[in-house]
C-alpha positions as CSV (number, residue, x, y, z in Angstrom):
1,M,104.1,86.5,108.1
2,N,107.3,85.0,106.7
3,E,108.0,81.4,107.4
4,P,111.3,80.6,109.2
5,D,114.4,79.4,107.4
6,R,114.9,75.9,108.7
7,A,118.5,75.7,107.3
8,G,119.9,76.9,110.7
9,R,119.2,76.9,114.4
10,L,118.3,80.6,114.4
11,D,114.8,81.4,113.0
12,V,113.4,84.9,112.7
13,L,109.7,85.0,111.9
14,T,108.5,88.3,110.5
15,F,105.0,89.7,110.8
16,G,103.5,93.0,109.4
17,C,105.1,95.8,107.5
18,R,108.1,96.3,105.3
19,L,109.9,98.0,108.1
20,N,109.8,94.8,110.1
21,A,111.2,92.9,107.2
22,V,114.3,95.3,107.2
23,E,114.6,95.1,110.9
24,S,114.3,91.3,110.9
25,E,117.4,91.1,108.8
26,A,119.2,93.3,111.3
27,I,118.0,91.0,114.1
28,R,119.2,88.0,112.2
29,R,122.7,89.5,111.9
30,A,122.8,90.7,115.5
31,A,121.7,87.3,116.9
32,A,123.9,85.2,114.6
33,G,126.5,83.2,116.4
34,G,124.7,83.6,119.7
35,T,122.3,81.2,121.3
36,D,121.5,78.1,119.2
37,D,118.0,76.7,118.9
38,L,116.5,80.2,119.1
39,V,113.2,81.4,117.5
40,I,112.6,85.1,117.3
41,L,109.2,86.5,116.5
42,N,109.3,90.1,115.2
43,T,105.6,91.0,115.7
44,C,103.1,93.5,114.4
45,G,100.8,95.3,116.8
46,V,98.6,97.3,114.4
47,T,95.5,95.3,115.0
48,A,94.1,92.9,117.7
49,E,94.1,90.3,114.9
50,A,97.9,90.7,114.4
51,V,98.4,90.1,118.1
52,R,96.2,87.0,117.9
53,Q,98.2,85.6,115.0
54,A,101.4,86.1,116.8
55,K,100.1,84.2,119.9
56,Q,98.9,81.4,117.6
57,T,102.3,81.2,116.0
58,I,104.0,81.1,119.3
59,R,102.0,78.0,120.3
60,R,102.6,76.3,117.0
61,V,106.4,76.9,117.3
62,R,106.4,75.4,120.8
63,R,104.6,72.3,119.5
64,E,107.0,71.9,116.6
65,Q,110.2,72.9,118.5
66,P,109.7,71.9,122.1
67,T,113.3,72.7,123.1
68,A,113.7,76.1,121.4
69,R,114.0,79.3,123.2
70,I,111.2,81.6,121.9
71,V,111.8,85.3,122.1
72,V,109.1,87.8,121.2
73,T,109.9,91.3,119.9
74,G,108.5,93.9,117.6
75,C,105.6,96.3,118.0
76,A,103.1,94.0,119.7
77,A,105.8,93.0,122.2
78,Q,106.6,96.7,122.8
79,I,103.0,97.8,123.2
80,E,101.8,94.9,125.5
81,P,104.8,93.0,126.8
82,E,102.8,91.4,129.6
83,T,100.5,89.6,127.0
84,F,103.5,87.6,125.8
85,A,105.4,87.4,129.1
86,D,102.4,85.6,130.6
87,M,102.5,82.9,127.9
88,P,104.3,79.8,129.2
89,E,105.7,79.1,125.7
90,V,107.7,82.4,125.7
91,T,111.2,82.5,127.0
92,Q,111.7,86.3,126.9
93,V,110.1,89.5,125.6
94,V,112.4,92.1,124.0
95,G,111.4,95.6,123.1
96,N,111.8,97.5,119.8
97,A,114.7,99.6,121.1
98,E,116.7,96.4,122.1
99,K,115.9,94.0,119.3
100,T,118.8,94.8,116.9
101,R,121.5,95.3,119.5
102,P,124.0,92.4,119.4
103,Q,124.4,92.5,123.2
104,T,120.7,91.7,123.6
105,W,121.4,88.3,122.0
106,T,124.9,87.7,123.4
107,S,123.6,88.3,126.9
108,L,120.4,86.3,126.5
109,S,121.5,83.3,128.5
110,Q,122.8,85.5,131.4
111,S,119.6,87.5,131.5
112,L,117.5,84.4,131.6
113,R,119.6,83.0,134.5
114,E,118.9,86.3,136.3
115,G,115.2,85.7,135.8
116,E,114.7,88.6,133.3
117,R,111.4,87.8,131.5
118,T,111.1,91.2,129.8
119,R,113.7,93.6,128.4
120,V,111.5,96.4,127.1
121,S,112.5,100.0,127.6
122,D,110.4,103.2,127.3
123,I,110.2,103.6,123.5
124,M,108.9,107.2,124.0
125,R,112.3,108.1,125.2
126,A,114.0,106.7,122.1
127,H,116.2,109.1,120.2
128,A,117.8,109.2,116.7
129,N,121.1,107.6,117.7
130,A,119.4,104.6,119.3
131,P,121.3,101.5,118.2
132,F,118.2,99.7,117.1
133,F,117.6,102.3,114.5
134,F,121.0,102.6,113.1
135,G,121.6,98.9,113.4
136,T,119.6,98.6,110.2
137,S,122.1,100.6,108.3
138,A,124.4,97.5,108.3
139,V,121.8,95.6,106.2
140,D,123.2,95.2,102.7
141,S,120.9,92.4,101.6
142,I,117.4,91.2,102.5
143,E,116.9,87.4,102.4
144,G,114.6,86.4,99.5
145,Q,113.9,89.9,98.3
146,T,114.4,91.2,94.7
147,R,113.9,94.9,95.8
148,A,115.6,96.2,98.8
149,F,114.0,98.3,101.6
150,V,116.0,101.1,103.3
151,E,114.7,102.3,106.6
152,V,115.0,106.1,106.5
153,Q,112.8,106.9,109.4
154,T,110.9,105.3,112.3
155,G,108.4,106.4,114.9
156,C,105.5,108.8,114.5
157,D,104.6,112.1,116.2
158,H,101.0,112.1,115.1
159,R,98.1,110.5,116.9
160,C,95.5,109.2,114.5
161,T,92.6,108.0,116.7
162,F,92.6,104.4,115.3
163,C,96.4,103.8,115.5
164,V,98.5,102.3,118.3
165,I,101.8,102.2,116.4
166,P,103.3,105.4,117.9
167,Y,103.4,103.5,121.2
168,G,105.3,100.7,119.6
169,R,107.7,102.8,117.6
170,G,108.1,106.0,119.7
171,P,108.7,109.5,118.4
172,S,109.7,110.2,114.8
173,R,113.5,109.8,114.2
174,S,115.3,110.3,110.9
175,A,118.4,108.6,109.5
176,P,121.0,111.1,108.3
177,A,121.1,111.4,104.5
178,A,124.7,110.3,104.3
179,E,123.8,107.0,106.2
180,V,120.9,106.4,103.8
181,V,123.1,107.0,100.7
182,A,125.8,104.7,102.0
183,Q,123.2,101.9,102.6
184,V,121.8,102.4,99.1
185,R,125.3,102.1,97.6
186,G,125.9,98.9,99.6
187,L,122.8,97.4,98.3
188,L,123.6,98.3,94.7
189,E,127.0,96.6,95.1
190,N,125.0,93.5,96.0
191,N,123.1,93.7,92.7
192,Y,119.8,95.2,93.9
193,R,118.2,97.1,91.0
194,E,115.3,98.7,92.9
195,I,115.3,100.5,96.3
196,V,112.3,101.3,98.4
197,L,112.5,104.0,101.1
198,T,110.5,102.9,104.0
199,G,109.5,104.0,107.5
200,V,106.5,104.6,109.7
201,D,105.9,108.2,108.5
202,I,108.5,108.8,105.9
203,T,107.2,112.3,104.8
204,S,108.2,113.4,108.3
205,W,111.8,112.5,107.4
206,G,114.4,115.2,108.3
207,H,112.4,117.3,110.8
208,D,114.9,116.2,113.6
209,L,118.0,116.7,111.5
210,P,120.1,119.8,111.2
211,G,118.5,122.3,108.9
212,S,115.2,120.2,108.9
213,P,115.6,118.9,105.4
214,K,112.5,117.4,103.6
215,L,112.0,114.0,102.0
216,G,112.3,115.4,98.5
217,A,115.8,116.6,99.2
218,L,116.8,113.1,100.3
219,V,115.2,111.6,97.2
220,K,117.2,113.9,95.0
221,Q,120.4,113.3,96.9
222,I,120.1,109.5,96.5
223,L,119.4,109.8,92.8
224,R,122.4,112.2,92.4
225,E,124.9,110.3,94.5
226,A,123.8,106.7,93.4
227,P,123.9,107.0,89.6
228,D,123.8,103.2,89.2
229,L,120.4,103.0,90.9
230,K,117.8,102.0,88.3
231,R,114.6,102.3,90.3
232,L,113.7,104.3,93.4
233,R,110.3,103.9,95.2
234,L,108.6,105.2,98.3
235,S,106.5,103.3,100.7
236,S,103.2,104.8,102.0
237,I,103.2,108.6,102.3
238,D,100.9,111.3,103.6
239,C,99.9,113.5,100.7
240,I,99.6,116.6,102.9
241,E,103.3,116.4,103.7
242,A,104.7,116.0,100.2
243,D,107.1,118.9,99.6
244,G,108.1,120.7,96.4
245,D,111.3,118.8,95.8
246,L,109.5,115.5,96.1
247,L,106.9,116.6,93.5
248,D,109.7,117.9,91.3
249,A,111.6,114.6,91.5
250,A,108.4,112.7,90.6
251,A,107.9,115.0,87.6
252,T,111.5,115.1,86.3
253,E,113.4,112.0,87.5
254,P,112.7,108.9,85.3
255,R,114.3,106.7,87.9
256,F,111.7,107.8,90.5
257,M,109.0,105.3,89.8
258,P,105.5,106.5,88.8
259,H,103.7,104.9,91.7
260,L,102.8,106.3,95.1
261,H,100.8,104.6,97.8
262,L,98.8,107.1,99.8
263,S,97.6,106.9,103.4
264,L,94.1,108.3,102.7
265,Q,92.0,106.1,105.1
266,A,88.6,107.8,104.2
267,G,86.9,110.1,101.8
268,D,84.6,111.9,104.1
269,D,85.8,115.1,105.9
270,M,84.0,114.4,109.2
271,I,85.4,110.9,109.4
272,L,88.9,112.2,108.5
273,K,88.5,114.7,111.3
274,R,87.4,112.0,113.8
275,M,90.4,110.0,112.7
276,K,92.6,113.0,113.3
277,R,94.0,112.8,109.8
278,R,95.7,116.0,108.6
279,H,94.3,116.2,105.1
280,S,90.8,116.9,103.7
281,R,89.0,115.1,100.9
282,D,89.6,118.0,98.5
283,E,93.3,118.1,99.4
284,A,93.6,114.4,98.5
285,I,91.8,114.8,95.2
286,S,93.9,117.9,94.3
287,F,97.2,116.2,95.2
288,C,96.4,113.3,92.8
289,A,95.3,115.6,90.1
290,D,98.3,118.0,90.4
291,L,100.8,115.2,90.5
292,R,99.2,113.4,87.5
293,A,99.4,116.7,85.6
294,L,103.2,116.7,86.3
295,R,103.6,113.0,85.6
296,P,100.8,111.6,83.5
297,D,101.8,108.0,84.0
298,M,101.6,108.2,87.8
299,V,99.6,105.5,89.4
300,F,98.2,105.7,92.9
301,G,97.5,103.1,95.6
302,A,95.8,103.9,98.9
303,D,94.9,102.5,102.3
304,V,91.2,103.0,103.1
305,I,89.3,101.9,106.2
306,A,85.6,100.9,105.9
307,G,83.2,101.2,108.8
308,F,85.1,103.6,111.0
309,P,83.1,104.6,114.1
310,T,80.1,106.9,113.4
311,E,80.4,106.3,109.6
312,T,77.0,106.6,107.9
313,E,76.2,105.2,104.5
314,D,76.5,108.7,103.0
315,M,79.9,109.1,104.6
316,F,81.0,105.7,103.2
317,Q,79.7,106.6,99.8
318,R,82.3,109.5,99.7
319,S,85.0,106.9,100.3
320,L,83.7,104.9,97.4
321,D,83.6,107.9,95.2
322,L,87.2,108.8,96.2
323,V,88.4,105.8,94.2
324,E,87.4,107.5,90.9
325,E,88.0,111.1,92.0
326,C,91.6,110.4,93.0
327,G,92.1,107.8,90.2
328,L,93.2,105.1,92.6
329,T,94.4,101.8,91.1
330,H,95.7,99.6,93.9
331,L,93.6,99.6,97.0
332,H,94.4,98.2,100.5
333,V,91.0,98.0,102.2
334,F,90.5,97.3,105.9
335,P,87.2,96.8,107.7
336,F,87.6,98.9,110.9
337,S,88.7,96.8,113.9
338,P,89.0,98.6,117.3
339,R,92.4,98.5,118.9
340,A,92.4,98.6,122.7
341,G,93.9,101.8,124.0
342,T,93.0,104.0,121.0
343,P,90.4,106.8,121.1
344,A,88.5,105.2,118.2
345,A,87.9,102.1,120.3
346,R,85.8,104.2,122.6
347,M,83.7,105.8,119.9
348,P,80.3,104.6,118.8
349,Q,81.0,101.5,116.7
350,V,79.6,100.5,113.3
351,D,78.2,97.0,113.3
352,R,81.0,94.6,112.4
353,A,78.9,93.0,109.7
354,V,78.2,96.4,108.1
355,A,81.9,97.3,108.2
356,K,82.8,94.0,106.4
357,E,80.1,94.6,103.8
358,R,81.3,98.1,103.1
359,A,84.9,96.8,102.9
360,A,83.7,94.2,100.3
361,R,82.1,97.0,98.2
362,L,85.3,99.1,98.4
363,R,87.3,96.1,97.2
364,E,84.9,95.6,94.4
365,R,85.3,99.2,93.4
366,G,89.0,98.8,93.6
367,S,88.9,95.7,91.4
368,T,86.9,97.6,88.8
369,A,89.6,100.4,88.9
370,L,92.4,97.9,88.6
371,K,90.7,96.2,85.6
372,A,90.4,99.5,83.9
373,H,94.1,100.1,84.5
374,L,95.0,96.7,83.2
375,D,92.9,97.2,80.1
376,R,94.9,100.3,79.3
377,Q,98.2,98.3,79.4
378,V,97.1,95.8,76.8
379,G,99.1,96.2,73.6
380,R,101.9,98.3,75.3
381,S,105.6,97.4,75.4
382,L,106.8,97.8,79.0
383,Q,110.0,97.3,80.9
384,V,109.7,95.0,83.9
385,L,111.9,93.9,86.7
386,T,111.7,90.2,87.4
387,E,111.0,88.7,90.8
388,R,110.9,85.2,92.2
389,G,108.1,82.8,91.2
390,G,107.7,83.9,87.6
391,L,106.4,87.4,88.6
392,A,107.7,90.8,87.4
393,R,106.7,94.4,88.1
394,T,106.3,97.3,85.7
395,Q,107.5,100.8,86.6
396,D,104.1,101.7,88.1
397,F,104.2,98.5,90.2
398,T,101.6,96.5,88.2
399,P,102.3,92.8,88.5
400,V,103.2,90.8,85.3
401,R,102.9,87.0,85.2
402,L,105.8,85.8,83.0
403,P,105.2,82.7,80.8
404,R,108.2,81.0,82.2
405,E,110.4,81.1,85.3
406,T,113.1,83.8,84.8
407,P,116.0,84.6,87.1
408,H,115.0,87.4,89.5
409,G,116.5,90.8,89.4
410,Q,116.6,91.2,85.6
411,F,115.1,93.9,83.4
412,L,113.1,92.6,80.5
413,G,111.1,94.3,77.7
414,V,107.7,92.7,77.3
415,R,104.6,93.3,75.2
416,I,101.3,92.9,77.0
417,R,98.7,90.8,75.2
418,S,96.1,90.4,78.0
419,H,95.4,90.2,81.7
420,D,93.5,88.0,84.2
421,N,92.0,91.0,86.2
422,R,94.9,90.8,88.6
423,E,98.1,90.5,86.6
424,L,99.3,91.5,83.1
425,L,100.1,88.7,80.7
426,P,102.8,89.0,78.0
């Protein structure tokens, strides 16, 4: 969660994913010049813990700013608006389809006078020209960020049994390629050197556009029509939906960065089936091997859940083995936590302590894989892009701790002499 900017009377607090970070900037612009002394929480609804943290922050904000109007929006607000409307600290609850519309904020005082505690429409009826989606195309900078995120897609048509986000985001909708390219160009004009394409399910991009283009076509168009772009990345993708043009871009375009984060979730076929994932274990392994053959310097990250319902020790072992078999470097590990309203919450649960213990073993395996990757970088000369706080990133997204504070957004050549098991050290 990002802390609020206390320089003004409008605070936007961001929880959760990169997509929320982009949309928070659109909210900030839409609400600017409206009601003063306003705190907007753009929440995450992916886990019960995320909802708990949002409620905790609401109470803290009320203690610290007793006269502020507190408006709650984002996925948690969309999925369970009554949870927040019932909190006495909350002034109003706003849905995902409404949050970046300027009229939502200019009419706030009037709607409150009319006693409107919630403004949350049916997100499942959202469509591609919904203002909240294309409102983000006006974002030409993101406060405090070195790399810029471009929302190319939102929503999801799939129903993984552990995930509640489709009910917070609605059906999959794609931004037209021309809109995406225009936003990329605007960001480049504001001196961003690296762009990350983001969304809820970005490999589904294009299915609802004329001709049903694929994500690879969008990637190639961006690189072709934005020649000044130095680095292009993707957020998390589903390997089973990667198309031929995307693989070709990864293999042949040096400005397409050699790092992909995969939504794998598990390494056992039965667990994948119970999750309603669309790939098998063998397909994940083959994808990584095939892409690494095309691009030998490709580095993979992955999301993995430990302790999914019905997971046995043997099933979990196959997730552990997947780290080596896919050659994973950067792991995001989550002990399973049931989310009310999802099918997985009704399945036979693994003991919470067991899930946490398995998550710890997965993280340990991930740390070993990361150390091996860092070892291979020692002695190499690498190009890095500087970030704030003395940090930089290599092309494969490995963090580098610079010996001194350097202005962010600059490319540097560094020679790696060692590492601390987390970051490379020049």
